[in-house]
C-alpha positions as CSV (number, residue, x, y, z in Angstrom):
1,X,57.2,80.3,84.1
2,X,54.7,81.7,86.6
3,X,56.7,80.3,89.4
4,X,59.9,82.0,88.2
5,X,58.0,85.3,87.9
6,X,56.7,84.9,91.5
7,X,60.3,84.1,92.6
8,X,61.6,87.3,91.0
9,X,58.8,89.3,92.6
10,X,59.8,87.8,96.0
11,X,63.4,88.8,95.4
12,X,62.5,92.4,94.4
13,X,60.2,92.8,97.4
14,X,63.0,91.5,99.7
15,X,65.4,94.1,98.2
16,X,62.9,96.9,98.7
17,X,62.4,95.8,102.3
18,X,66.2,95.9,102.9
19,X,66.4,99.5,101.7
20,X,63.2,101.0,102.9
21,X,61.8,98.7,105.5
22,X,58.1,98.2,106.2
23,X,55.5,97.6,103.5
24,X,56.5,97.3,99.9
25,X,54.8,97.8,96.6
26,X,53.6,94.7,94.8
27,X,52.5,91.2,96.1
28,X,52.7,90.8,99.8
29,X,55.7,88.9,101.3
30,X,53.5,86.2,102.8
31,X,51.5,85.7,99.6
32,X,54.7,85.3,97.6
33,X,56.2,82.9,100.1
34,X,53.0,80.8,99.9
35,X,53.0,80.9,96.1
36,X,56.6,79.9,96.0
37,X,56.1,77.0,98.4
38,X,52.9,75.6,96.8
39,X,53.8,72.7,94.6
40,X,57.0,74.3,93.3
41,X,59.5,73.4,95.9
42,X,61.1,76.8,95.6
43,X,60.2,77.8,99.1
44,X,61.7,74.5,100.4
45,X,64.8,75.2,98.5
46,X,65.1,78.7,99.9
47,X,64.9,77.3,103.5
48,X,68.0,75.3,102.8
49,X,70.1,78.4,102.5
50,X,71.2,81.2,104.9
51,X,72.5,84.7,104.5
52,X,75.9,85.4,106.1
53,X,78.0,88.5,106.4
54,X,81.0,87.3,108.5
55,X,83.9,85.6,106.8
56,X,86.7,83.5,108.1
57,X,89.0,86.5,107.9
58,X,86.6,88.8,109.7
59,X,86.2,86.2,112.6
60,X,90.0,86.1,113.0
61,X,90.2,89.9,112.9
62,X,87.4,90.0,115.6
63,X,89.5,87.9,118.0
64,X,92.7,89.8,117.2
65,X,90.9,93.1,117.5
66,X,89.5,92.2,120.9
67,X,93.0,91.3,122.1
68,X,94.4,94.6,120.7
69,X,91.6,96.6,122.4
70,X,92.4,94.9,125.7
71,X,96.1,95.8,125.3
72,X,95.2,99.4,124.4
73,X,93.1,99.7,127.5
74,X,95.9,98.6,129.7
75,X,98.6,100.5,127.8
76,X,98.9,103.4,130.3
77,X,99.9,100.9,133.0
78,X,103.2,100.1,131.3
79,X,103.8,102.8,128.7
80,X,105.4,106.1,129.1
81,X,103.6,109.5,129.0
82,X,105.0,110.3,125.6
83,X,103.5,107.2,124.0
84,X,100.2,107.8,125.7
85,X,100.0,111.3,124.3
86,X,101.0,110.1,120.8
87,X,98.2,107.5,121.0
88,X,95.7,110.2,121.9
89,X,96.7,112.0,118.7
90,X,96.2,108.8,116.7
91,X,92.8,108.1,118.2
92,X,91.3,111.5,117.7
93,X,92.6,111.7,114.1
94,X,91.2,108.3,113.4
95,X,87.8,109.3,114.9
96,X,87.7,112.5,112.8
97,X,88.7,110.5,109.7
98,X,85.9,108.0,110.2
99,X,83.3,110.8,110.6
100,X,84.4,112.5,107.4
101,X,84.5,109.1,105.7
102,X,80.9,108.4,106.6
103,X,79.9,111.9,105.3
104,X,81.9,111.8,102.0
105,X,82.7,108.2,101.4
106,X,79.2,106.7,102.0
107,X,76.9,109.7,101.5
108,X,78.7,111.7,98.8
109,X,78.8,114.9,100.8
110,X,82.4,116.1,100.2
111,X,82.8,118.7,102.9
112,X,85.9,120.9,103.5
113,X,84.3,122.6,106.5
114,X,84.3,119.9,109.2
115,X,86.7,122.1,111.2
116,X,83.6,124.1,112.0
117,X,82.4,121.4,114.3
118,X,85.8,120.8,115.8
119,X,86.0,124.5,116.7
120,X,82.4,124.7,117.9
121,X,82.8,121.6,120.1
122,X,86.0,123.0,121.6
123,X,84.6,126.5,122.2
124,X,81.4,125.2,123.7
125,X,83.5,123.1,126.1
126,X,85.6,126.1,127.1
127,X,82.4,128.2,127.5
128,X,80.7,125.6,129.8
129,X,83.8,124.9,131.9
130,X,84.7,128.6,132.3
131,X,81.1,129.6,133.3
132,X,80.0,126.7,135.4
133,X,81.3,123.8,137.6
134,X,80.4,121.2,135.1
135,X,82.6,118.1,134.9
136,X,84.8,118.2,131.7
137,X,83.7,114.7,130.7
138,X,80.0,115.8,130.8
139,X,81.0,119.0,129.0
140,X,82.5,116.9,126.1
141,X,79.2,115.1,125.6
142,X,77.1,118.3,125.9
143,X,79.5,120.1,123.5
144,X,79.0,117.4,120.9
145,X,75.3,117.4,121.2
146,X,75.1,121.2,120.9
147,X,77.5,121.1,117.8
148,X,75.0,118.6,116.3
149,X,72.1,121.0,117.0
150,X,74.0,123.8,115.3
151,X,74.6,121.5,112.3
152,X,70.8,121.8,111.5
153,X,70.8,125.4,110.5
154,X,74.1,124.9,108.7
155,X,72.7,122.0,106.7
156,X,69.6,124.1,105.7
157,X,72.1,126.5,104.0
158,X,74.7,124.2,102.5
159,X,72.2,121.5,101.3
160,X,71.0,124.0,98.7
161,X,74.4,123.5,97.0
162,X,75.7,120.6,95.0
163,X,79.2,119.3,94.1
164,X,82.1,121.7,94.4
165,X,79.7,124.5,95.5
166,X,78.7,122.3,98.5
167,X,82.3,121.9,99.5
168,X,83.0,125.6,99.2
169,X,79.8,126.4,101.1
170,X,80.9,124.2,104.0
171,X,84.2,126.0,104.2
172,X,82.5,129.4,104.1
173,X,80.2,128.4,107.0
174,X,83.2,127.3,109.0
175,X,84.8,130.7,108.5
176,X,81.6,132.4,109.6
177,X,81.7,130.4,112.8
178,X,85.3,131.2,113.3
179,X,84.6,134.9,113.0
180,X,81.6,134.7,115.4
181,X,83.7,133.0,118.1
182,X,86.5,135.5,117.6
183,X,84.1,138.2,118.8
184,X,83.3,136.5,122.1
185,X,85.5,138.5,124.5
186,X,84.9,136.3,127.5
187,X,86.7,133.5,125.7
188,X,89.7,135.6,124.7
189,X,88.4,137.0,121.4
190,X,90.8,136.6,118.5
191,X,93.8,135.7,120.7
192,X,92.0,132.9,122.5
193,X,92.4,131.7,126.1
194,X,93.8,129.0,128.3
195,X,92.0,126.8,130.8
196,X,93.1,127.1,134.4
197,X,95.2,124.1,135.6
198,X,92.9,123.5,138.5
199,X,89.9,123.2,136.1
200,X,91.5,120.5,133.9
201,X,92.5,118.6,137.1
202,X,88.8,118.3,138.2
203,X,88.0,115.5,135.7
204,X,85.9,112.7,137.3
205,X,88.0,109.7,138.4
206,X,91.4,111.5,138.5
207,X,92.0,110.8,142.1
208,X,91.2,107.1,141.6
209,X,93.7,107.0,138.7
210,X,96.4,108.7,140.8
211,X,96.0,106.1,143.6
212,X,95.7,103.1,141.1
213,X,98.8,103.9,139.1
214,X,100.7,106.0,141.6
215,X,101.2,108.9,139.2
216,X,101.0,112.7,139.4
217,X,97.8,114.6,138.6
218,X,99.0,115.7,135.1
219,X,99.7,112.1,134.1
220,X,96.4,110.9,135.6
221,X,94.7,113.5,133.5
222,X,96.4,112.2,130.3
223,X,95.4,108.7,131.1
224,X,91.7,109.6,131.4
225,X,91.8,111.6,128.2
226,X,93.6,108.6,126.5
227,X,90.7,106.3,127.6
228,X,88.0,108.8,126.4
229,X,89.8,109.2,123.1
230,X,89.9,105.4,122.7
231,X,86.2,105.2,123.5
232,X,85.3,107.9,120.9
233,X,87.5,106.3,118.3
234,X,86.0,102.8,118.8
235,X,82.6,104.3,119.0
236,X,83.0,106.0,115.6
237,X,84.1,102.7,114.0
238,X,81.4,100.6,115.5
239,X,78.7,103.2,114.8
240,X,79.6,103.3,111.1
241,X,79.8,99.6,110.8
242,X,76.4,99.1,112.5
243,X,74.8,101.7,110.2
244,X,76.3,100.2,107.1
245,X,75.1,96.7,108.1
246,X,71.6,98.0,108.4
247,X,69.1,99.1,105.7
248,X,70.2,102.6,106.2
249,X,73.6,101.6,104.8
250,X,72.0,100.4,101.6
251,X,70.1,103.7,101.4
252,X,73.4,105.7,101.8
253,X,75.1,103.6,99.1
254,X,72.2,104.3,96.8
255,X,72.4,108.0,97.4
256,X,76.2,108.0,96.9
257,X,75.9,106.1,93.6
258,X,72.9,108.0,92.1
259,X,70.5,110.3,94.0
260,X,68.0,110.1,91.2
261,X,67.9,106.3,91.3
262,X,67.8,106.3,95.1
263,X,64.8,108.7,95.1
264,X,63.0,106.5,92.5
265,X,63.0,103.6,94.9
266,X,61.6,105.7,97.8
267,X,64.7,106.8,99.7
268,X,64.2,110.1,101.5
269,X,67.4,111.7,100.3
270,X,67.2,115.0,102.3
271,X,66.3,113.1,105.5
272,X,69.2,110.6,105.1
273,X,71.7,113.4,104.3
274,X,70.6,115.5,107.2
275,X,70.7,112.6,109.6
276,X,74.3,111.7,108.5
277,X,75.4,115.4,108.6
278,X,74.1,115.8,112.2
279,X,75.6,112.5,113.4
280,X,79.0,113.3,112.1
281,X,78.7,116.8,113.5
282,X,78.0,115.3,117.0
283,X,81.0,113.0,116.7
284,X,83.3,115.7,115.3
285,X,82.2,118.1,118.0
286,X,82.9,115.7,120.8
287,X,86.3,114.9,119.4
288,X,87.1,118.6,119.0
289,X,86.1,119.2,122.6
290,X,88.4,116.4,123.8
291,X,91.3,117.7,121.7
292,X,91.2,121.1,123.2
293,X,90.6,119.8,126.7
294,X,93.9,118.0,126.2
295,X,95.6,121.1,124.8
296,X,94.0,123.4,127.5
297,X,94.5,126.3,125.1
298,X,92.3,127.5,122.3
299,X,92.2,130.3,119.7
300,X,89.9,130.8,116.7
301,X,92.6,130.2,114.1
302,X,93.7,126.9,115.7
303,X,90.3,125.5,116.5
304,X,88.9,126.3,113.0
305,X,92.1,125.4,111.1
306,X,91.2,123.9,107.7
307,X,94.7,122.3,107.4
308,X,94.7,120.6,110.8
309,X,91.2,119.3,111.0
310,X,90.0,118.9,107.4
311,X,93.0,118.7,105.0
312,X,94.9,116.2,107.1
313,X,91.7,114.2,107.7
314,X,91.0,114.1,103.9
315,X,94.6,113.0,103.3
316,X,94.1,110.1,105.8
317,X,90.9,108.9,104.2
318,X,92.0,109.3,100.6
319,X,95.3,107.5,100.9
320,X,93.8,104.8,103.0
321,X,90.8,104.2,101.0
322,X,87.6,106.3,100.9
323,X,84.3,104.5,101.3
324,X,85.8,101.7,103.5
325,X,86.1,101.4,107.2
326,X,89.6,99.9,106.9
327,X,90.9,102.8,104.8
328,X,91.2,105.4,107.6
329,X,92.9,102.8,109.8
330,X,95.6,102.4,107.2
331,X,95.7,106.1,106.4
332,X,96.1,107.2,110.0
333,X,99.1,104.9,110.4
334,X,100.8,106.3,107.3
335,X,100.0,109.9,108.4
336,X,101.3,109.3,111.9
337,X,104.6,107.8,110.6
338,X,105.1,110.6,108.1
339,X,104.4,113.3,110.7
340,X,106.6,111.7,113.3
341,X,109.7,111.3,111.1
342,X,109.2,114.0,108.4
343,X,107.5,117.0,110.2
344,X,110.9,118.4,111.1
345,X,111.6,119.1,107.4
346,X,109.1,122.0,107.4
347,X,107.7,122.8,103.9
348,X,109.2,119.7,102.4
349,X,107.0,117.6,104.7
350,X,103.8,119.2,103.2
351,X,105.3,118.7,99.7
352,X,105.8,115.0,100.5
353,X,102.2,114.7,101.8
354,X,100.9,116.2,98.6
355,X,103.1,114.0,96.4
356,X,102.0,110.8,98.2
357,X,98.4,111.8,97.9
358,X,98.7,112.5,94.1
359,X,100.6,109.2,93.6
360,X,97.9,107.2,95.4
361,X,95.1,108.9,93.4
362,X,96.9,108.1,90.1
363,X,98.1,104.5,90.7
364,X,95.6,103.3,93.4
365,X,92.4,105.5,93.1
366,X,90.7,103.3,95.7
367,X,93.5,103.9,98.3
368,X,96.1,101.7,99.8
369,X,93.6,99.5,101.5
370,X,91.3,99.4,98.4
371,X,94.3,98.2,96.2
372,X,95.2,95.3,98.5
373,X,91.5,94.5,99.2
374,X,90.8,94.1,95.5
375,X,94.0,92.3,94.7
376,X,93.9,89.7,97.6
377,X,90.2,89.7,98.5
378,X,90.7,91.1,102.0
379,X,87.7,92.4,104.0
380,X,88.1,93.1,107.7
381,X,84.7,94.6,108.1
382,X,82.5,92.6,105.7
383,X,79.3,94.2,104.5
384,X,78.3,92.0,101.6
385,X,75.5,89.4,102.1
386,X,76.6,85.9,101.1
387,X,74.1,83.1,100.4
388,X,75.3,79.8,101.8
389,X,73.8,76.3,102.1
390,X,72.9,75.0,105.5
391,X,75.3,72.3,106.8
392,X,72.7,69.6,107.1
393,X,71.7,70.1,103.5
394,X,75.2,69.8,101.9
């Protein structure tokens, strides 16, 4: 009986280490290991097993995904300009959806004010480009970092709210930022401004792209923006997957399920929420800066549009599957197809979007991907730890 108790203590300590890291409460890890291995054979039995996360499906997806990324990198070499611009749209909407999914799906912070960071990133980019000779690519990174810095005072306000009040608070803060930028006369005030053509053509590497592909300056600019959008999109996916595979991912899941329970096992809830909020603000700000570098035209109403940069993003995540990495991938495809073929119907297009969202929430609450994942056991980005026997011990 004492061996079984020590084994359970060892498991409890291991779980605490996974979530918190460092030292844990109770018997030390080494002491428990020694107790388990002394005359009981439990330690020897444990050595015959290993913990795996990857599955056969995920390994196939890794190979297929690598090939797909390679094709996407080379796409501008054989695709037309229209397709390149459409893929830019897909990439930045997917990046925004992944950022919102990390915030709401894994941390429980349901924000309807993420357009604040899209607009701030865009306006900061316009301000830096119009007042200095900074390269637009460097300005994108700087704008994202500054948007993340501005997320700190925003968080200190909205984190005092809970539930629906938090969601409303984030929307109110985005409106405050919109009104502030509308007062900046050097950036066009309420009517906005456009970037000079010569400014947008000064992106690093544009001459190299022109000579490599034999294209005009405007097309070379689109190719560079396409590659940057692809990098930001893939970066968002890989960052979220890496975080969720770490002990921080377990802490986020604990906060999402029950803040009180998470706090009881030592998770610093405020610190984790603030970290996620600032990281998503940086990513959203960089994507916002890229969007309006591509558009080369900005106004407060467009940059801080709740419909374009939050409602559509929420639609993508909800219909695809909130709380999964795969969900936004599915959702952005559905959204792109509907916008491409139904946007011309005007108001009916918005009605169809709403109808589809309601239908998914009623009949597949976990989203399209969640439905098929539960039904067929699919998992492209596995997060669960699986205990398997070593081959030599089978």
